[in-house]
C-alpha positions in Angstrom: 10.1 -24.7 17.6 7.7 -24.3 20.5 4.6 -22.1 20.7 6.4 -19.8 23.2 9.5 -19.4 21.0 7.2 -18.5 18.0 5.2 -16.0 20.0 8.4 -14.5 21.4 9.8 -14.1 17.8 6.7 -12.6 16.5 6.7 -10.0 19.5 10.1 -9.2 18.7 9.3 -8.5 14.9 6.4 -6.3 16.0 8.5 -4.4 18.4 11.2 -3.8 15.6 8.4 -2.7 13.4 7.3 -0.1 15.8 4.6 -1.6 18.0 4.0 0.6 20.9 2.7 -1.2 23.7 4.0 -0.7 27.3 3.7 -4.2 28.4 5.8 -5.6 25.4 9.2 -4.7 26.6 12.1 -6.9 26.3 12.0 -7.7 30.0 8.5 -9.2 29.4 9.7 -11.5 26.6 12.0 -13.3 29.1 9.1 -14.0 31.5 7.3 -16.5 29.5 5.4 -14.3 27.2 3.0 -12.7 29.7 2.9 -15.2 32.7 3.9 -12.2 34.9 0.1 -11.1 34.6 -0.7 -13.6 37.4 -2.3 -16.8 37.9 -5.8 -15.2 37.3 -5.0 -14.5 33.6 -5.0 -17.1 31.1 -1.9 -17.2 28.8 -3.8 -18.4 25.8 -6.5 -15.5 26.1 -3.6 -13.0 26.4 -1.8 -14.5 23.4 -4.9 -14.5 21.2 -5.9 -11.2 22.4 -2.5 -9.8 21.2 -2.4 -11.8 18.0 -5.9 -10.7 17.1 -5.3 -7.0 17.8 -5.2 -4.4 14.9 -1.9 -2.8 16.1 -0.2 -6.1 16.3 -1.3 -7.1 12.8 -0.3 -3.6 11.4 3.2 -4.1 12.9 3.6 -7.6 11.6 2.3 -7.1 7.9 2.2 -3.2 7.5 -0.3 -0.9 6.0 0.6 -1.5 2.3 -2.4 -2.6 0.0 -2.6 -6.1 -1.0 -5.1 -7.8 -3.3 -7.7 -10.0 -1.7 -10.5 -12.1 -3.1 -12.0 -11.0 -6.2 -9.3 -8.4 -6.8 -10.5 -6.0 -4.0 -7.5 -4.1 -2.4 -7.2 -4.1 1.5 -4.3 -3.4 3.6 -2.2 -6.5 4.1 -2.7 -6.5 7.8 -6.4 -6.5 7.4 -6.3 -9.4 5.0 -4.1 -11.4 7.2 -6.0 -10.6 10.3 -9.1 -11.9 8.9 -7.5 -15.2 8.0 -5.9 -15.4 11.5 -9.3 -14.9 13.1 -10.8 -17.9 11.3 -8.0 -20.1 11.5 -7.7 -23.1 13.9 -4.6 -21.5 15.4 -3.9 -17.9 15.0 -0.2 -18.2 16.3 0.4 -20.8 13.6 -1.1 -18.7 10.8 1.0 -15.7 11.9 4.0 -18.0 11.9 3.5 -19.5 8.5 2.7 -16.0 7.0 5.1 -13.8 8.7 7.0 -11.5 6.3 
C-alpha cells in the first residue's frame, strides 16, 4: 500500500470518527491528499502537520484513557501522538497503530 493510500484511509477513519475540518471533505481525498493547495505548499509538510495535530489524533484514537509508562494514565490520543512525534515516520506509526 502506498503512503498516499495509507493517508487517505487514515483521513477517512478520522472523518468517520467525527473530525471536523473544512479542508478534509471527500472531494479533497480524490485530489492526491492535499495537492490542491498549490505548488507553493509541500505535501509532506501538510501531511505531517495533519498527522501531528491534536484534533486528528483524537479522531483516530479517541479520548479514552490508556496506561502509559510507569502506569500513568493519559488519553490514548496523547500517548500515540507523543510516539508519532518521535517516530522516524509519523504516517507509518499511525498506520501500524490504528485502531
